[in-house]
mmCIF file as Biopython writes it, N, C-alpha, C and O atoms, coordinates in Angstrom:
data_model
#
loop_
_atom_site.group_PDB
_atom_site.id
_atom_site.type_symbol
_atom_site.label_atom_id
_atom_site.label_alt_id
_atom_site.label_comp_id
_atom_site.label_asym_id
_atom_site.label_entity_id
_atom_site.label_seq_id
_atom_site.pdbx_PDB_ins_code
_atom_site.Cartn_x
_atom_site.Cartn_y
_atom_site.Cartn_z
_atom_site.occupancy
_atom_site.B_iso_or_equiv
_atom_site.auth_seq_id
_atom_site.auth_asym_id
_atom_site.pdbx_PDB_model_num
ATOM 1   N N  . UNK A ? 1  ? -3.118  -6.918  -4.321  1.0 0.0 1  A 1 
ATOM 2   C CA . UNK A ? 1  ? -4.056  -6.017  -4.956  1.0 0.0 1  A 1 
ATOM 3   C C  . UNK A ? 1  ? -4.153  -6.418  -6.423  1.0 0.0 1  A 1 
ATOM 4   O O  . UNK A ? 1  ? -3.145  -6.575  -7.112  1.0 0.0 1  A 1 
ATOM 5   N N  . UNK A ? 2  ? -5.356  -6.576  -6.869  1.0 0.0 2  A 1 
ATOM 6   C CA . UNK A ? 2  ? -5.569  -6.967  -8.252  1.0 0.0 2  A 1 
ATOM 7   C C  . UNK A ? 2  ? -5.718  -5.772  -9.178  1.0 0.0 2  A 1 
ATOM 8   O O  . UNK A ? 2  ? -5.753  -4.625  -8.732  1.0 0.0 2  A 1 
ATOM 9   N N  . UNK A ? 3  ? -5.805  -6.053  -10.461 1.0 0.0 3  A 1 
ATOM 10  C CA . UNK A ? 3  ? -5.878  -4.982  -11.454 1.0 0.0 3  A 1 
ATOM 11  C C  . UNK A ? 3  ? -7.123  -4.102  -11.314 1.0 0.0 3  A 1 
ATOM 12  O O  . UNK A ? 3  ? -7.068  -2.914  -11.628 1.0 0.0 3  A 1 
ATOM 13  N N  . UNK A ? 4  ? -8.229  -4.657  -10.854 1.0 0.0 4  A 1 
ATOM 14  C CA . UNK A ? 4  ? -9.443  -3.845  -10.720 1.0 0.0 4  A 1 
ATOM 15  C C  . UNK A ? 4  ? -9.264  -2.774  -9.648  1.0 0.0 4  A 1 
ATOM 16  O O  . UNK A ? 4  ? -9.629  -1.618  -9.859  1.0 0.0 4  A 1 
ATOM 17  N N  . UNK A ? 5  ? -8.707  -3.150  -8.505  1.0 0.0 5  A 1 
ATOM 18  C CA . UNK A ? 5  ? -8.459  -2.170  -7.445  1.0 0.0 5  A 1 
ATOM 19  C C  . UNK A ? 5  ? -7.365  -1.192  -7.859  1.0 0.0 5  A 1 
ATOM 20  O O  . UNK A ? 5  ? -7.443  -0.001  -7.558  1.0 0.0 5  A 1 
ATOM 21  N N  . UNK A ? 6  ? -6.359  -1.692  -8.542  1.0 0.0 6  A 1 
ATOM 22  C CA . UNK A ? 6  ? -5.298  -0.804  -9.026  1.0 0.0 6  A 1 
ATOM 23  C C  . UNK A ? 6  ? -5.895  0.274   -9.937  1.0 0.0 6  A 1 
ATOM 24  O O  . UNK A ? 6  ? -5.535  1.447   -9.839  1.0 0.0 6  A 1 
ATOM 25  N N  . UNK A ? 7  ? -6.804  -0.132  -10.819 1.0 0.0 7  A 1 
ATOM 26  C CA . UNK A ? 7  ? -7.436  0.828   -11.725 1.0 0.0 7  A 1 
ATOM 27  C C  . UNK A ? 7  ? -8.278  1.844   -10.951 1.0 0.0 7  A 1 
ATOM 28  O O  . UNK A ? 7  ? -8.277  3.033   -11.269 1.0 0.0 7  A 1 
ATOM 29  N N  . UNK A ? 8  ? -8.987  1.371   -9.946  1.0 0.0 8  A 1 
ATOM 30  C CA . UNK A ? 8  ? -9.801  2.285   -9.140  1.0 0.0 8  A 1 
ATOM 31  C C  . UNK A ? 8  ? -8.919  3.279   -8.393  1.0 0.0 8  A 1 
ATOM 32  O O  . UNK A ? 8  ? -9.261  4.458   -8.293  1.0 0.0 8  A 1 
ATOM 33  N N  . UNK A ? 9  ? -7.795  2.815   -7.870  1.0 0.0 9  A 1 
ATOM 34  C CA . UNK A ? 9  ? -6.866  3.728   -7.203  1.0 0.0 9  A 1 
ATOM 35  C C  . UNK A ? 9  ? -6.307  4.741   -8.199  1.0 0.0 9  A 1 
ATOM 36  O O  . UNK A ? 9  ? -6.199  5.928   -7.891  1.0 0.0 9  A 1 
ATOM 37  N N  . UNK A ? 10 ? -5.959  4.275   -9.371  1.0 0.0 10 A 1 
ATOM 38  C CA . UNK A ? 10 ? -5.435  5.170   -10.406 1.0 0.0 10 A 1 
ATOM 39  C C  . UNK A ? 10 ? -6.476  6.239   -10.757 1.0 0.0 10 A 1 
ATOM 40  O O  . UNK A ? 10 ? -6.140  7.413   -10.913 1.0 0.0 10 A 1 
ATOM 41  N N  . UNK A ? 11 ? -7.714  5.832   -10.878 1.0 0.0 11 A 1 
ATOM 42  C CA . UNK A ? 11 ? -8.789  6.785   -11.169 1.0 0.0 11 A 1 
ATOM 43  C C  . UNK A ? 11 ? -8.951  7.809   -10.047 1.0 0.0 11 A 1 
ATOM 44  O O  . UNK A ? 11 ? -9.417  8.925   -10.276 1.0 0.0 11 A 1 
ATOM 45  N N  . UNK A ? 12 ? -8.557  7.415   -8.824  1.0 0.0 12 A 1 
ATOM 46  C CA . UNK A ? 12 ? -8.623  8.318   -7.668  1.0 0.0 12 A 1 
ATOM 47  C C  . UNK A ? 12 ? -7.357  9.159   -7.536  1.0 0.0 12 A 1 
ATOM 48  O O  . UNK A ? 12 ? -7.210  9.921   -6.580  1.0 0.0 12 A 1 
ATOM 49  N N  . UNK A ? 13 ? -6.429  9.017   -8.510  1.0 0.0 13 A 1 
ATOM 50  C CA . UNK A ? 13 ? -5.211  9.818   -8.503  1.0 0.0 13 A 1 
ATOM 51  C C  . UNK A ? 13 ? -4.039  9.185   -7.785  1.0 0.0 13 A 1 
ATOM 52  O O  . UNK A ? 13 ? -3.048  9.858   -7.499  1.0 0.0 13 A 1 
ATOM 53  N N  . UNK A ? 14 ? -4.140  7.901   -7.492  1.0 0.0 14 A 1 
ATOM 54  C CA . UNK A ? 14 ? -3.054  7.203   -6.797  1.0 0.0 14 A 1 
ATOM 55  C C  . UNK A ? 14 ? -2.482  6.145   -7.720  1.0 0.0 14 A 1 
ATOM 56  O O  . UNK A ? 14 ? -3.153  5.173   -8.066  1.0 0.0 14 A 1 
ATOM 57  N N  . UNK A ? 15 ? -1.215  6.349   -8.119  1.0 0.0 15 A 1 
ATOM 58  C CA . UNK A ? 15 ? -0.594  5.394   -9.035  1.0 0.0 15 A 1 
ATOM 59  C C  . UNK A ? 15 ? 0.758   4.904   -8.540  1.0 0.0 15 A 1 
ATOM 60  O O  . UNK A ? 15 ? 1.372   4.050   -9.180  1.0 0.0 15 A 1 
ATOM 61  N N  . UNK A ? 16 ? 1.237   5.427   -7.409  1.0 0.0 16 A 1 
ATOM 62  C CA . UNK A ? 16 ? 2.522   4.974   -6.867  1.0 0.0 16 A 1 
ATOM 63  C C  . UNK A ? 16 ? 2.357   4.564   -5.411  1.0 0.0 16 A 1 
ATOM 64  O O  . UNK A ? 16 ? 1.392   4.939   -4.746  1.0 0.0 16 A 1 
ATOM 65  N N  . UNK A ? 17 ? 3.317   3.788   -4.935  1.0 0.0 17 A 1 
ATOM 66  C CA . UNK A ? 17 ? 3.319   3.344   -3.546  1.0 0.0 17 A 1 
ATOM 67  C C  . UNK A ? 17 ? 3.387   4.547   -2.607  1.0 0.0 17 A 1 
ATOM 68  O O  . UNK A ? 17 ? 2.686   4.570   -1.595  1.0 0.0 17 A 1 
ATOM 69  N N  . UNK A ? 18 ? 4.206   5.538   -2.916  1.0 0.0 18 A 1 
ATOM 70  C CA . UNK A ? 18 ? 4.330   6.699   -2.032  1.0 0.0 18 A 1 
ATOM 71  C C  . UNK A ? 18 ? 3.031   7.507   -1.976  1.0 0.0 18 A 1 
ATOM 72  O O  . UNK A ? 18 ? 2.702   8.058   -0.925  1.0 0.0 18 A 1 
ATOM 73  N N  . UNK A ? 19 ? 2.298   7.588   -3.068  1.0 0.0 19 A 1 
ATOM 74  C CA . UNK A ? 19 ? 1.005   8.278   -3.052  1.0 0.0 19 A 1 
ATOM 75  C C  . UNK A ? 19 ? 0.014   7.528   -2.164  1.0 0.0 19 A 1 
ATOM 76  O O  . UNK A ? 19 ? -0.741  8.142   -1.409  1.0 0.0 19 A 1 
ATOM 77  N N  . UNK A ? 20 ? 0.019   6.214   -2.257  1.0 0.0 20 A 1 
ATOM 78  C CA . UNK A ? 20 ? -0.863  5.413   -1.416  1.0 0.0 20 A 1 
ATOM 79  C C  . UNK A ? 20 ? -0.467  5.548   0.050   1.0 0.0 20 A 1 
ATOM 80  O O  . UNK A ? 20 ? -1.333  5.627   0.921   1.0 0.0 20 A 1 
ATOM 81  N N  . UNK A ? 21 ? 0.829   5.573   0.326   1.0 0.0 21 A 1 
ATOM 82  C CA . UNK A ? 21 ? 1.316   5.710   1.703   1.0 0.0 21 A 1 
ATOM 83  C C  . UNK A ? 21 ? 0.867   7.023   2.331   1.0 0.0 21 A 1 
ATOM 84  O O  . UNK A ? 21 ? 0.658   7.091   3.542   1.0 0.0 21 A 1 
ATOM 85  N N  . UNK A ? 22 ? 0.717   8.059   1.524   1.0 0.0 22 A 1 
ATOM 86  C CA . UNK A ? 22 ? 0.337   9.380   2.023   1.0 0.0 22 A 1 
ATOM 87  C C  . UNK A ? 22 ? -1.178  9.575   2.087   1.0 0.0 22 A 1 
ATOM 88  O O  . UNK A ? 22 ? -1.646  10.601  2.581   1.0 0.0 22 A 1 
ATOM 89  N N  . UNK A ? 23 ? -1.929  8.630   1.606   1.0 0.0 23 A 1 
ATOM 90  C CA . UNK A ? 23 ? -3.377  8.772   1.538   1.0 0.0 23 A 1 
ATOM 91  C C  . UNK A ? 23 ? -4.037  8.637   2.906   1.0 0.0 23 A 1 
ATOM 92  O O  . UNK A ? 23 ? -3.533  7.947   3.792   1.0 0.0 23 A 1 
ATOM 93  N N  . UNK A ? 24 ? -5.166  9.306   3.058   1.0 0.0 24 A 1 
ATOM 94  C CA . UNK A ? 24 ? -5.997  9.153   4.253   1.0 0.0 24 A 1 
ATOM 95  C C  . UNK A ? 24 ? -6.886  7.929   4.023   1.0 0.0 24 A 1 
ATOM 96  O O  . UNK A ? 24 ? -7.731  7.942   3.128   1.0 0.0 24 A 1 
ATOM 97  N N  . UNK A ? 25 ? -6.705  6.871   4.823   1.0 0.0 25 A 1 
ATOM 98  C CA . UNK A ? 25 ? -7.443  5.624   4.564   1.0 0.0 25 A 1 
ATOM 99  C C  . UNK A ? 25 ? -8.958  5.790   4.566   1.0 0.0 25 A 1 
ATOM 100 O O  . UNK A ? 25 ? -9.638  5.236   3.702   1.0 0.0 25 A 1 
ATOM 101 N N  . UNK A ? 26 ? -9.496  6.542   5.520   1.0 0.0 26 A 1 
ATOM 102 C CA . UNK A ? 26 ? -10.947 6.692   5.608   1.0 0.0 26 A 1 
ATOM 103 C C  . UNK A ? 26 ? -11.501 7.438   4.390   1.0 0.0 26 A 1 
ATOM 104 O O  . UNK A ? 26 ? -12.509 7.032   3.810   1.0 0.0 26 A 1 
ATOM 105 N N  . UNK A ? 27 ? -10.843 8.516   4.016   1.0 0.0 27 A 1 
ATOM 106 C CA . UNK A ? 27 ? -11.303 9.298   2.865   1.0 0.0 27 A 1 
ATOM 107 C C  . UNK A ? 27 ? -11.186 8.490   1.577   1.0 0.0 27 A 1 
ATOM 108 O O  . UNK A ? 27 ? -12.071 8.536   0.722   1.0 0.0 27 A 1 
ATOM 109 N N  . UNK A ? 28 ? -10.086 7.751   1.445   1.0 0.0 28 A 1 
ATOM 110 C CA . UNK A ? 28 ? -9.894  6.952   0.235   1.0 0.0 28 A 1 
ATOM 111 C C  . UNK A ? 28 ? -10.912 5.821   0.159   1.0 0.0 28 A 1 
ATOM 112 O O  . UNK A ? 28 ? -11.452 5.543   -0.912  1.0 0.0 28 A 1 
ATOM 113 N N  . UNK A ? 29 ? -11.178 5.169   1.288   1.0 0.0 29 A 1 
ATOM 114 C CA . UNK A ? 29 ? -12.172 4.090   1.309   1.0 0.0 29 A 1 
ATOM 115 C C  . UNK A ? 29 ? -13.534 4.612   0.901   1.0 0.0 29 A 1 
ATOM 116 O O  . UNK A ? 29 ? -14.256 3.962   0.143   1.0 0.0 29 A 1 
ATOM 117 N N  . UNK A ? 30 ? -13.885 5.786   1.403   1.0 0.0 30 A 1 
ATOM 118 C CA . UNK A ? 30 ? -15.178 6.371   1.043   1.0 0.0 30 A 1 
ATOM 119 C C  . UNK A ? 30 ? -15.220 6.705   -0.448  1.0 0.0 30 A 1 
ATOM 120 O O  . UNK A ? 30 ? -16.213 6.444   -1.127  1.0 0.0 30 A 1 
ATOM 121 N N  . UNK A ? 31 ? -14.143 7.279   -0.940  1.0 0.0 31 A 1 
ATOM 122 C CA . UNK A ? 31 ? -14.097 7.653   -2.361  1.0 0.0 31 A 1 
ATOM 123 C C  . UNK A ? 31 ? -14.189 6.422   -3.271  1.0 0.0 31 A 1 
ATOM 124 O O  . UNK A ? 31 ? -14.830 6.460   -4.321  1.0 0.0 31 A 1 
ATOM 125 N N  . UNK A ? 32 ? -13.531 5.322   -2.846  1.0 0.0 32 A 1 
ATOM 126 C CA . UNK A ? 32 ? -13.524 4.110   -3.658  1.0 0.0 32 A 1 
ATOM 127 C C  . UNK A ? 32 ? -14.759 3.244   -3.427  1.0 0.0 32 A 1 
ATOM 128 O O  . UNK A ? 32 ? -15.079 2.377   -4.240  1.0 0.0 32 A 1 
ATOM 129 N N  . UNK A ? 33 ? -15.447 3.483   -2.313  1.0 0.0 33 A 1 
ATOM 130 C CA . UNK A ? 33 ? -16.617 2.679   -1.990  1.0 0.0 33 A 1 
ATOM 131 C C  . UNK A ? 33 ? -16.270 1.269   -1.562  1.0 0.0 33 A 1 
ATOM 132 O O  . UNK A ? 33 ? -16.997 0.319   -1.853  1.0 0.0 33 A 1 
ATOM 133 N N  . UNK A ? 34 ? -15.131 1.142   -0.855  1.0 0.0 34 A 1 
ATOM 134 C CA . UNK A ? 34 ? -14.721 -0.182  -0.369  1.0 0.0 34 A 1 
ATOM 135 C C  . UNK A ? 34 ? -14.402 -0.116  1.120   1.0 0.0 34 A 1 
ATOM 136 O O  . UNK A ? 34 ? -14.371 0.963   1.713   1.0 0.0 34 A 1 
ATOM 137 N N  . UNK A ? 35 ? -14.171 -1.255  1.702   1.0 0.0 35 A 1 
ATOM 138 C CA . UNK A ? 35 ? -13.933 -1.395  3.129   1.0 0.0 35 A 1 
ATOM 139 C C  . UNK A ? 35 ? -12.773 -0.534  3.629   1.0 0.0 35 A 1 
ATOM 140 O O  . UNK A ? 35 ? -11.692 -0.513  3.040   1.0 0.0 35 A 1 
ATOM 141 N N  . UNK A ? 36 ? -13.023 0.168   4.721   1.0 0.0 36 A 1 
ATOM 142 C CA . UNK A ? 36 ? -11.968 0.967   5.336   1.0 0.0 36 A 1 
ATOM 143 C C  . UNK A ? 36 ? -10.827 0.113   5.833   1.0 0.0 36 A 1 
ATOM 144 O O  . UNK A ? 36 ? -9.673  0.539   5.784   1.0 0.0 36 A 1 
ATOM 145 N N  . UNK A ? 37 ? -11.121 -1.084  6.314   1.0 0.0 37 A 1 
ATOM 146 C CA . UNK A ? 37 ? -10.047 -1.958  6.807   1.0 0.0 37 A 1 
ATOM 147 C C  . UNK A ? 37 ? -9.148  -2.423  5.662   1.0 0.0 37 A 1 
ATOM 148 O O  . UNK A ? 37 ? -7.938  -2.568  5.839   1.0 0.0 37 A 1 
ATOM 149 N N  . UNK A ? 38 ? -9.736  -2.656  4.496   1.0 0.0 38 A 1 
ATOM 150 C CA . UNK A ? 38 ? -8.934  -3.061  3.330   1.0 0.0 38 A 1 
ATOM 151 C C  . UNK A ? 38 ? -7.994  -1.922  2.929   1.0 0.0 38 A 1 
ATOM 152 O O  . UNK A ? 38 ? -6.803  -2.140  2.708   1.0 0.0 38 A 1 
ATOM 153 N N  . UNK A ? 39 ? -8.535  -0.716  2.840   1.0 0.0 39 A 1 
ATOM 154 C CA . UNK A ? 39 ? -7.723  0.432   2.445   1.0 0.0 39 A 1 
ATOM 155 C C  . UNK A ? 39 ? -6.673  0.727   3.500   1.0 0.0 39 A 1 
ATOM 156 O O  . UNK A ? 39 ? -5.537  1.052   3.154   1.0 0.0 39 A 1 
ATOM 157 N N  . UNK A ? 40 ? -7.020  0.623   4.781   1.0 0.0 40 A 1 
ATOM 158 C CA . UNK A ? 40 ? -6.042  0.839   5.852   1.0 0.0 40 A 1 
ATOM 159 C C  . UNK A ? 40 ? -4.879  -0.136  5.734   1.0 0.0 40 A 1 
ATOM 160 O O  . UNK A ? 40 ? -3.724  0.235   5.941   1.0 0.0 40 A 1 
ATOM 161 N N  . UNK A ? 41 ? -5.186  -1.376  5.403   1.0 0.0 41 A 1 
ATOM 162 C CA . UNK A ? 41 ? -4.136  -2.377  5.220   1.0 0.0 41 A 1 
ATOM 163 C C  . UNK A ? 41 ? -3.214  -1.993  4.066   1.0 0.0 41 A 1 
ATOM 164 O O  . UNK A ? 41 ? -1.993  -2.096  4.183   1.0 0.0 41 A 1 
ATOM 165 N N  . UNK A ? 42 ? -3.791  -1.556  2.963   1.0 0.0 42 A 1 
ATOM 166 C CA . UNK A ? 42 ? -2.982  -1.124  1.823   1.0 0.0 42 A 1 
ATOM 167 C C  . UNK A ? 42 ? -2.093  0.054   2.196   1.0 0.0 42 A 1 
ATOM 168 O O  . UNK A ? 42 ? -0.910  0.076   1.856   1.0 0.0 42 A 1 
ATOM 169 N N  . UNK A ? 43 ? -2.662  1.035   2.897   1.0 0.0 43 A 1 
ATOM 170 C CA . UNK A ? 43 ? -1.905  2.235   3.267   1.0 0.0 43 A 1 
ATOM 171 C C  . UNK A ? 43 ? -0.770  1.859   4.213   1.0 0.0 43 A 1 
ATOM 172 O O  . UNK A ? 43 ? 0.346   2.354   4.058   1.0 0.0 43 A 1 
ATOM 173 N N  . UNK A ? 44 ? -1.034  0.993   5.190   1.0 0.0 44 A 1 
ATOM 174 C CA . UNK A ? 44 ? 0.018   0.553   6.115   1.0 0.0 44 A 1 
ATOM 175 C C  . UNK A ? 44 ? 1.146   -0.145  5.365   1.0 0.0 44 A 1 
ATOM 176 O O  . UNK A ? 44 ? 2.322   0.117   5.617   1.0 0.0 44 A 1 
ATOM 177 N N  . UNK A ? 45 ? 0.787   -1.028  4.452   1.0 0.0 45 A 1 
ATOM 178 C CA . UNK A ? 45 ? 1.808   -1.730  3.669   1.0 0.0 45 A 1 
ATOM 179 C C  . UNK A ? 45 ? 2.599   -0.742  2.807   1.0 0.0 45 A 1 
ATOM 180 O O  . UNK A ? 45 ? 3.820   -0.847  2.692   1.0 0.0 45 A 1 
ATOM 181 N N  . UNK A ? 46 ? 1.904   0.198   2.216   1.0 0.0 46 A 1 
ATOM 182 C CA . UNK A ? 46 ? 2.570   1.198   1.380   1.0 0.0 46 A 1 
ATOM 183 C C  . UNK A ? 46 ? 3.522   2.048   2.211   1.0 0.0 46 A 1 
ATOM 184 O O  . UNK A ? 46 ? 4.598   2.411   1.737   1.0 0.0 46 A 1 
ATOM 185 N N  . UNK A ? 47 ? 3.142   2.370   3.441   1.0 0.0 47 A 1 
ATOM 186 C CA . UNK A ? 47 ? 4.029   3.137   4.309   1.0 0.0 47 A 1 
ATOM 187 C C  . UNK A ? 47 ? 5.299   2.357   4.628   1.0 0.0 47 A 1 
ATOM 188 O O  . UNK A ? 47 ? 6.393   2.922   4.641   1.0 0.0 47 A 1 
ATOM 189 N N  . UNK A ? 48 ? 5.154   1.074   4.881   1.0 0.0 48 A 1 
ATOM 190 C CA . UNK A ? 48 ? 6.326   0.232   5.132   1.0 0.0 48 A 1 
ATOM 191 C C  . UNK A ? 48 ? 7.197   0.126   3.881   1.0 0.0 48 A 1 
ATOM 192 O O  . UNK A ? 48 ? 8.424   0.180   3.962   1.0 0.0 48 A 1 
ATOM 193 N N  . UNK A ? 49 ? 6.560   -0.022  2.745   1.0 0.0 49 A 1 
ATOM 194 C CA . UNK A ? 49 ? 7.297   -0.162  1.497   1.0 0.0 49 A 1 
ATOM 195 C C  . UNK A ? 49 ? 7.947   1.149   1.058   1.0 0.0 49 A 1 
ATOM 196 O O  . UNK A ? 49 ? 8.975   1.135   0.382   1.0 0.0 49 A 1 
ATOM 197 N N  . UNK A ? 50 ? 7.361   2.265   1.435   1.0 0.0 50 A 1 
ATOM 198 C CA . UNK A ? 50 ? 7.907   3.570   1.038   1.0 0.0 50 A 1 
ATOM 199 C C  . UNK A ? 50 ? 9.337   3.749   1.530   1.0 0.0 50 A 1 
ATOM 200 O O  . UNK A ? 50 ? 10.185  4.271   0.807   1.0 0.0 50 A 1 
ATOM 201 N N  . UNK A ? 51 ? 9.602   3.319   2.749   1.0 0.0 51 A 1 
ATOM 202 C CA . UNK A ? 51 ? 10.967  3.446   3.249   1.0 0.0 51 A 1 
ATOM 203 C C  . UNK A ? 51 ? 11.903  2.486   2.522   1.0 0.0 51 A 1 
ATOM 204 O O  . UNK A ? 51 ? 13.078  2.792   2.319   1.0 0.0 51 A 1 
ATOM 205 N N  . UNK A ? 52 ? 11.385  1.335   2.136   1.0 0.0 52 A 1 
ATOM 206 C CA . UNK A ? 52 ? 12.179  0.354   1.401   1.0 0.0 52 A 1 
ATOM 207 C C  . UNK A ? 52 ? 12.544  0.867   0.006   1.0 0.0 52 A 1 
ATOM 208 O O  . UNK A ? 52 ? 13.657  0.646   -0.472  1.0 0.0 52 A 1 
ATOM 209 N N  . UNK A ? 53 ? 11.604  1.546   -0.635  1.0 0.0 53 A 1 
ATOM 210 C CA . UNK A ? 53 ? 11.809  2.066   -1.978  1.0 0.0 53 A 1 
ATOM 211 C C  . UNK A ? 53 ? 12.062  3.569   -1.965  1.0 0.0 53 A 1 
ATOM 212 O O  . UNK A ? 53 ? 11.653  4.275   -2.886  1.0 0.0 53 A 1 
ATOM 213 N N  . UNK A ? 54 ? 12.722  4.051   -0.947  1.0 0.0 54 A 1 
ATOM 214 C CA . UNK A ? 54 ? 12.913  5.493   -0.751  1.0 0.0 54 A 1 
ATOM 215 C C  . UNK A ? 54 ? 13.347  6.196   -2.037  1.0 0.0 54 A 1 
ATOM 216 O O  . UNK A ? 54 ? 14.246  5.745   -2.747  1.0 0.0 54 A 1 
ATOM 217 N N  . UNK A ? 55 ? 12.683  7.306   -2.308  1.0 0.0 55 A 1 
ATOM 218 C CA . UNK A ? 55 ? 13.011  8.218   -3.408  1.0 0.0 55 A 1 
ATOM 219 C C  . UNK A ? 55 ? 12.814  7.638   -4.798  1.0 0.0 55 A 1 
ATOM 220 O O  . UNK A ? 55 ? 13.410  8.124   -5.759  1.0 0.0 55 A 1 
ATOM 221 N N  . UNK A ? 56 ? 11.985  6.603   -4.920  1.0 0.0 56 A 1 
ATOM 222 C CA . UNK A ? 56 ? 11.649  6.081   -6.247  1.0 0.0 56 A 1 
ATOM 223 C C  . UNK A ? 56 ? 10.135  6.043   -6.373  1.0 0.0 56 A 1 
ATOM 224 O O  . UNK A ? 56 ? 9.441   5.633   -5.442  1.0 0.0 56 A 1 
ATOM 225 N N  . UNK A ? 57 ? 9.637   6.457   -7.488  1.0 0.0 57 A 1 
ATOM 226 C CA . UNK A ? 57 ? 8.195   6.401   -7.746  1.0 0.0 57 A 1 
ATOM 227 C C  . UNK A ? 57 ? 7.857   5.001   -8.245  1.0 0.0 57 A 1 
ATOM 228 O O  . UNK A ? 57 ? 7.874   4.741   -9.448  1.0 0.0 57 A 1 
ATOM 229 N N  . UNK A ? 58 ? 7.553   4.114   -7.324  1.0 0.0 58 A 1 
ATOM 230 C CA . UNK A ? 58 ? 7.281   2.724   -7.664  1.0 0.0 58 A 1 
ATOM 231 C C  . UNK A ? 58 ? 5.792   2.567   -7.973  1.0 0.0 58 A 1 
ATOM 232 O O  . UNK A ? 58 ? 4.948   2.848   -7.121  1.0 0.0 58 A 1 
ATOM 233 N N  . UNK A ? 59 ? 5.468   2.117   -9.192  1.0 0.0 59 A 1 
ATOM 234 C CA . UNK A ? 59 ? 4.062   1.915   -9.539  1.0 0.0 59 A 1 
ATOM 235 C C  . UNK A ? 59 ? 3.435   0.850   -8.651  1.0 0.0 59 A 1 
ATOM 236 O O  . UNK A ? 59 ? 4.107   -0.098  -8.245  1.0 0.0 59 A 1 
ATOM 237 N N  . UNK A ? 60 ? 2.164   1.002   -8.353  1.0 0.0 60 A 1 
ATOM 238 C CA . UNK A ? 60 ? 1.467   0.019   -7.528  1.0 0.0 60 A 1 
ATOM 239 C C  . UNK A ? 60 ? 1.577   -1.381  -8.122  1.0 0.0 60 A 1 
ATOM 240 O O  . UNK A ? 60 ? 1.727   -2.359  -7.389  1.0 0.0 60 A 1 
ATOM 241 N N  . UNK A ? 61 ? 1.504   -1.477  -9.430  1.0 0.0 61 A 1 
ATOM 242 C CA . UNK A ? 61 ? 1.558   -2.775  -10.100 1.0 0.0 61 A 1 
ATOM 243 C C  . UNK A ? 61 ? 2.873   -3.516  -9.820  1.0 0.0 61 A 1 
ATOM 244 O O  . UNK A ? 61 ? 2.913   -4.745  -9.864  1.0 0.0 61 A 1 
ATOM 245 N N  . UNK A ? 62 ? 3.934   -2.779  -9.535  1.0 0.0 62 A 1 
ATOM 246 C CA . UNK A ? 62 ? 5.247   -3.387  -9.344  1.0 0.0 62 A 1 
ATOM 247 C C  . UNK A ? 62 ? 5.403   -4.082  -7.999  1.0 0.0 62 A 1 
ATOM 248 O O  . UNK A ? 62 ? 6.346   -4.849  -7.803  1.0 0.0 62 A 1 
ATOM 249 N N  . UNK A ? 63 ? 4.486   -3.821  -7.069  1.0 0.0 63 A 1 
ATOM 250 C CA . UNK A ? 63 ? 4.617   -4.372  -5.728  1.0 0.0 63 A 1 
ATOM 251 C C  . UNK A ? 63 ? 3.330   -5.094  -5.352  1.0 0.0 63 A 1 
ATOM 252 O O  . UNK A ? 63 ? 2.279   -4.468  -5.215  1.0 0.0 63 A 1 
ATOM 253 N N  . UNK A ? 64 ? 3.413   -6.413  -5.184  1.0 0.0 64 A 1 
ATOM 254 C CA . UNK A ? 64 ? 2.201   -7.134  -4.787  1.0 0.0 64 A 1 
ATOM 255 C C  . UNK A ? 64 ? 1.850   -6.814  -3.338  1.0 0.0 64 A 1 
ATOM 256 O O  . UNK A ? 64 ? 2.693   -6.940  -2.450  1.0 0.0 64 A 1 
ATOM 257 N N  . UNK A ? 65 ? 0.611   -6.402  -3.099  1.0 0.0 65 A 1 
ATOM 258 C CA . UNK A ? 65 ? 0.156   -6.121  -1.745  1.0 0.0 65 A 1 
ATOM 259 C C  . UNK A ? 65 ? -0.916  -7.116  -1.379  1.0 0.0 65 A 1 
ATOM 260 O O  . UNK A ? 65 ? -1.837  -7.380  -2.152  1.0 0.0 65 A 1 
ATOM 261 N N  . UNK A ? 66 ? -0.783  -7.661  -0.193  1.0 0.0 66 A 1 
ATOM 262 C CA . UNK A ? 66 ? -1.787  -8.588  0.314   1.0 0.0 66 A 1 
ATOM 263 C C  . UNK A ? 66 ? -2.195  -8.124  1.694   1.0 0.0 66 A 1 
ATOM 264 O O  . UNK A ? 66 ? -1.686  -7.125  2.200   1.0 0.0 66 A 1 
ATOM 265 N N  . UNK A ? 67 ? -3.094  -8.836  2.285   1.0 0.0 67 A 1 
ATOM 266 C CA . UNK A ? 67 ? -3.503  -8.470  3.633   1.0 0.0 67 A 1 
ATOM 267 C C  . UNK A ? 67 ? -2.561  -9.050  4.676   1.0 0.0 67 A 1 
ATOM 268 O O  . UNK A ? 67 ? -2.715  -8.750  5.860   1.0 0.0 67 A 1 
ATOM 269 N N  . UNK A ? 68 ? -1.587  -9.876  4.280   1.0 0.0 68 A 1 
ATOM 270 C CA . UNK A ? 68 ? -0.753  -10.532 5.279   1.0 0.0 68 A 1 
ATOM 271 C C  . UNK A ? 68 ? 0.743   -10.372 5.092   1.0 0.0 68 A 1 
ATOM 272 O O  . UNK A ? 68 ? 1.485   -10.552 6.058   1.0 0.0 68 A 1 
ATOM 273 N N  . UNK A ? 69 ? 1.224   -10.046 3.908   1.0 0.0 69 A 1 
ATOM 274 C CA . UNK A ? 69 ? 2.663   -10.027 3.711   1.0 0.0 69 A 1 
ATOM 275 C C  . UNK A ? 69 ? 3.171   -8.706  3.178   1.0 0.0 69 A 1 
ATOM 276 O O  . UNK A ? 69 ? 2.529   -8.053  2.356   1.0 0.0 69 A 1 
ATOM 277 N N  . UNK A ? 70 ? 4.328   -8.334  3.663   1.0 0.0 70 A 1 
ATOM 278 C CA . UNK A ? 70 ? 5.028   -7.144  3.173   1.0 0.0 70 A 1 
ATOM 279 C C  . UNK A ? 70 ? 6.481   -7.524  2.987   1.0 0.0 70 A 1 
ATOM 280 O O  . UNK A ? 70 ? 7.131   -7.921  3.953   1.0 0.0 70 A 1 
ATOM 281 N N  . UNK A ? 71 ? 7.022   -7.418  1.763   1.0 0.0 71 A 1 
ATOM 282 C CA . UNK A ? 71 ? 8.429   -7.770  1.565   1.0 0.0 71 A 1 
ATOM 283 C C  . UNK A ? 71 ? 9.343   -6.807  2.297   1.0 0.0 71 A 1 
ATOM 284 O O  . UNK A ? 71 ? 9.094   -5.601  2.318   1.0 0.0 71 A 1 
ATOM 285 N N  . UNK A ? 72 ? 10.376  -7.322  2.884   1.0 0.0 72 A 1 
ATOM 286 C CA . UNK A ? 72 ? 11.347  -6.479  3.602   1.0 0.0 72 A 1 
ATOM 287 C C  . UNK A ? 72 ? 12.736  -6.784  3.140   1.0 0.0 72 A 1 
ATOM 288 O O  . UNK A ? 72 ? 13.694  -6.181  3.624   1.0 0.0 72 A 1 
#
């Protein structure tokens, strides 16, 4: 995820991995005006990362998200 998308998410009230993990992908995609599949991928990755970073408010910028890789 690049800085432009990060800024758009922040403007939508999402600034941490756990907030993204809890988001409704369809509603967020509509609000951001971007592909639902892209947002679904981000949300899925954030859900996986949430358990890895349990109980820490990890900023989106701190974790690189791609369409293919999730650190474990």
